[in-house]
C-alpha positions, 0 to 999 in steps of 0.5 A: 438354388437356380439351373443354368440351361445351355442349348446350341447350333439348332440349325433349323430343326423346330422340333427337335428343339422344341423337344428338348426345350421342354426340358427347361423350366424358367417359371419355377426359379427366376433366378434360371437361365437359358443360354443360346449358343448361336446357329439357330438357322442353315440346315433344317427346314424349319429355321424360321420357326425357330428363329421366331420361338426363339426369339418369344423366348425371349420377349416372355424371360427378358431377364433368363433367357441369353441369345448369343450369335453363331457363325451361320447367322452371322453369314445370315444377316452379312448376306441381308444386311448386304454384306455378303452375298456369295458366301451365304450363297455357299450354305443354302444352295437349296435355298431351305433356310430362305424357304423358311420364310415364305409358305409354299404358295409364296415361294411358289409365287416368286421363285415363277416370277424371278424366273420370268425375269431371266434371273441369274441364280444369284440374282433370284436369291435376292429377289426372294431376300428384298420378298423376306426383309418386307415380311420379316422386318421385325424378326430380322431388326431382332436378329440383327441386334444379337450380331454383338453378342459373342459370348455370356460370362459369370464367375465361374463359366464361359458361354461362346458359340466356338471358342475362344484365346486362351493365352492370358487368364485376364485378357481373353475378353481383348484377344479373342478376335471377334471371327475367333468367337464364332468360327473358332477351329479347330477346338481346344480343349485343356485347362482354362481358369473357368469352364467353356461351354461352346458349340460350332463343333460335333462333341462327336469330332471333338472326342473322337469317339461316335458314341458322343454325337447327339452328347454333350462332351465334357473333357475332364478338365474345363470344356464342354461342348454340345453341338449334338449335329442334329441332323445325324443325330435326331438331338439336340444336346441340353446342359443343364448347370445346377449352382448350388451343387456346382454338378453338369447334367443332361438328358437321354430319350429313351423308352419314352421319356427323358432321364438326366444322367450327371456329366460332372459334379463339382466341389461349388468351389466358385458357386 
């Protein structure tokens, strides 16, 4: 028996991520997998710490941890690689993500240097970019290498940040535009020949039900949405799939303890 775990849309919420990852077991069975669906940064105060922790996990469990890319990660990569400035600036206006790559003293010093040079906001951010590229070269190299990790597929499931083009069951890999993997909106629901596990859009928004905020939403057919909108919910949902019993489950935190609950107990036809 092996277990597949999936988690998405961490958005810089390091403590919440660690809390959910405490439920993951990669040691008792070397066939267990942990799949990150992207959007590691941009929102919470600890994007840099999130990236370093995921990098450490992948290096510790290279055959078990899979890291996909999300649209916020792509914007960040495009920015520090010099491909796009303005799209990233629109998402990090208060420089919350940028701050996470420096200590308070470092950030204050660099900011004062930029002000003395009478730089515009755009040039101040570029000034910081040069500083953190110098400080975190290996981390940024690692993240850049994920830029083409758009999906993960097995015989039962497709894991993706946003979605795929479903016009043809056999040609979806070729008919899905690269930006659709990470930017697809609105979210699609319904039947597909494989289960699709995605983030990107809040579970509550897809379900049209606020009760799914911070939880996994299954559309009763082929889709599982796991973006918990952590800034509002305070929770990063963890989806668990048991390959032996063909069962999807997740966890609730009540009375200072986690409780696992069943989402869908399948019939194991594809395992």
